[in-house]
Structure formats: C-alpha cells, structure tokens
C-alpha positions in Angstrom: 108.0 68.7 150.9 107.4 69.7 147.3 109.4 67.9 144.6 109.5 68.4 140.9 110.2 65.9 138.3 113.7 66.1 136.8 113.9 67.9 133.5 117.0 66.0 132.4 118.5 62.5 132.9 117.0 59.1 132.7 113.9 60.0 134.9 113.0 63.0 132.8 109.5 63.0 131.2 109.7 62.1 127.5 107.5 63.1 124.6 107.4 61.7 121.1 110.2 63.9 119.9 112.4 62.7 122.8 112.0 59.1 121.8 113.3 59.7 118.3 116.0 57.1 117.5 118.7 58.4 115.2 119.3 56.4 112.1 122.7 54.8 111.5 123.1 55.9 107.9 125.3 59.1 108.5 126.9 57.8 111.6 128.0 54.5 110.0 129.4 56.5 107.0 131.3 58.9 109.3 132.5 56.1 111.5 133.8 54.2 108.4 135.6 57.4 107.1 137.1 58.0 110.6 138.3 54.4 110.7 139.7 54.6 107.2 141.5 57.8 108.0 142.9 56.5 111.3 144.2 53.4 109.6 145.7 55.5 106.8 147.5 57.8 109.3 148.8 54.8 111.2 150.3 53.5 107.9 151.8 56.9 107.0 153.3 57.4 110.4 154.6 53.9 110.3 156.3 54.5 107.0 157.7 57.8 108.3 159.1 56.1 111.5 160.8 53.5 109.3 162.5 56.2 107.2 163.6 58.1 110.3 164.9 54.9 111.9 167.0 54.1 108.8 168.3 57.6 108.1 168.2 59.4 111.4 168.0 63.2 111.8 170.2 65.8 110.0 169.6 65.3 106.3 168.0 67.7 103.8 164.2 67.6 103.6 164.5 66.4 100.0 166.2 63.2 101.2 163.3 62.4 103.6 160.9 63.3 100.8 162.4 60.8 98.4 162.7 58.1 101.1 159.2 58.5 102.4 157.9 58.4 98.8 159.7 55.1 98.3 158.4 53.7 101.6 154.8 54.6 100.8 155.1 52.9 97.5 156.5 49.8 99.1 153.5 49.8 101.4 151.1 50.2 98.5 149.7 53.5 99.5 148.3 55.8 96.8 149.7 59.4 97.0 150.5 62.4 95.1 153.8 64.1 95.7 154.7 67.8 95.4 151.1 68.4 94.4 150.3 72.0 93.2 147.2 73.3 94.8 145.3 76.4 93.7 143.7 78.9 96.0 141.0 81.3 95.3 140.9 84.9 96.4 137.7 86.6 95.5 137.7 86.2 91.6 141.4 85.3 91.3 142.7 81.8 91.1 146.3 81.3 92.0 147.2 78.0 90.6 150.7 77.6 92.1 150.1 79.2 95.5 151.5 76.1 97.4 152.7 72.6 97.0 151.8 69.8 99.2 154.6 67.5 100.1 152.2 64.6 100.0 148.4 64.1 99.6 147.8 60.4 100.6 144.7 58.7 99.1 143.1 62.1 98.6 142.5 62.3 102.3 145.6 63.1 104.4 148.0 66.1 103.8 151.5 65.2 104.9 154.0 68.2 105.4 157.7 67.4 106.0 160.0 69.7 107.9 163.7 69.5 109.0 163.8 72.2 111.7 165.1 72.6 115.2 161.5 72.7 116.6 158.0 72.9 115.1 156.3 76.2 115.6 152.8 77.6 115.3 153.6 78.8 111.8 154.2 75.2 110.7 151.0 74.1 112.2 149.1 77.1 110.6 150.7 76.1 107.2 149.1 72.6 107.4 145.8 74.0 108.6 145.8 76.3 105.6 146.5 73.4 103.3 143.6 71.6 104.9 141.3 74.5 104.2 142.2 74.9 100.6 142.2 71.1 99.8 139.0 70.3 101.7 140.9 67.6 103.6 140.1 67.1 107.2 143.5 65.7 108.5 147.1 66.6 108.1 150.3 65.2 109.5 153.2 67.5 110.2 156.5 65.5 110.4 159.8 66.9 111.7 162.6 64.6 110.7 165.1 66.6 112.7 164.0 65.1 116.0 165.8 62.5 118.0 162.7 60.3 117.5 160.0 61.0 114.9 157.2 60.8 117.5 158.6 63.9 119.2 158.4 65.7 115.9 154.9 64.6 114.9 151.7 66.6 115.0 148.3 65.3 113.8 146.1 68.3 112.8 142.4 68.3 112.1 140.2 70.8 110.6 
C-alpha cells in the first residue's frame, strides 16, 4: 500500500516559510481596538437601554436624542451630536449631505429611529455613514420597540 504524506494539518511537511511566527504588533493593536470598541458599544447600549426603560416607546426621536445625549454625558462618554459630515462625489464636496445623530469617541456611529420596524434602508443608511466617516462600527437603535434589544442592530463595515 502506497501512502503519501499529508499536505495539510499537523503532520504536513514544513519548510522555513511555514515556520514563520507572526509578530504581535499588529494583532495586539487590532485586539486592543476591538476591545475598546466593544466596551464602548456596551456603554452606549447600556445608556440607550436606560433611556428606553425610563421613557418607554412612543415619543418623538428628538426626545430620545436629548435624553440619550444627557445619559452619555452622565456616563462620561465623549461624543458629537447632530454632526454634519461631508461626502465627496468626484470633484464635488457636499458639506451638508447628512447628519449623524451621534459619533461617540470618534469610533462609533449611532443612529436613532422611532419606527414600527427597522428595514434594510435603515441599515443601508448606517452603512453609508460608516463608509463616509471611515468608522467601522455603527449602532442602529429603534426606540419604538417594546424592549430596546428588539430594536437594536450592530453594523460593521
């Protein structure tokens, strides 16, 4: 019986290139950034849940905007509210193309909604915001849900 050595897996032959051990510089930086963003989103979601618990569904988006702004301040989070963000189309810059409800710590886009149900268009809106801001993570929060968790989408680019 003729057998051939495996070409993959732990018993596969190795050459000098196979034994290269990746450095930790980039991975550590990326891991630290992911940890920071995850902790930040937990804080944002916690603040939004607190607002929803206190106010409940059914108010105007502007009421939730003001309450969430207050809650983020109470929690010591840095954010910009109703931030104008420009977009570029070929050689044209449109300065007032859209406004972010919140940009938290320059890392997380937060978009508030008060709708019967979140749709693909709402998600597309946040993904567009991520594209033009260069951010990698967005939270889409629908305050017109019985519980905020049911109206929450975490979107990544």
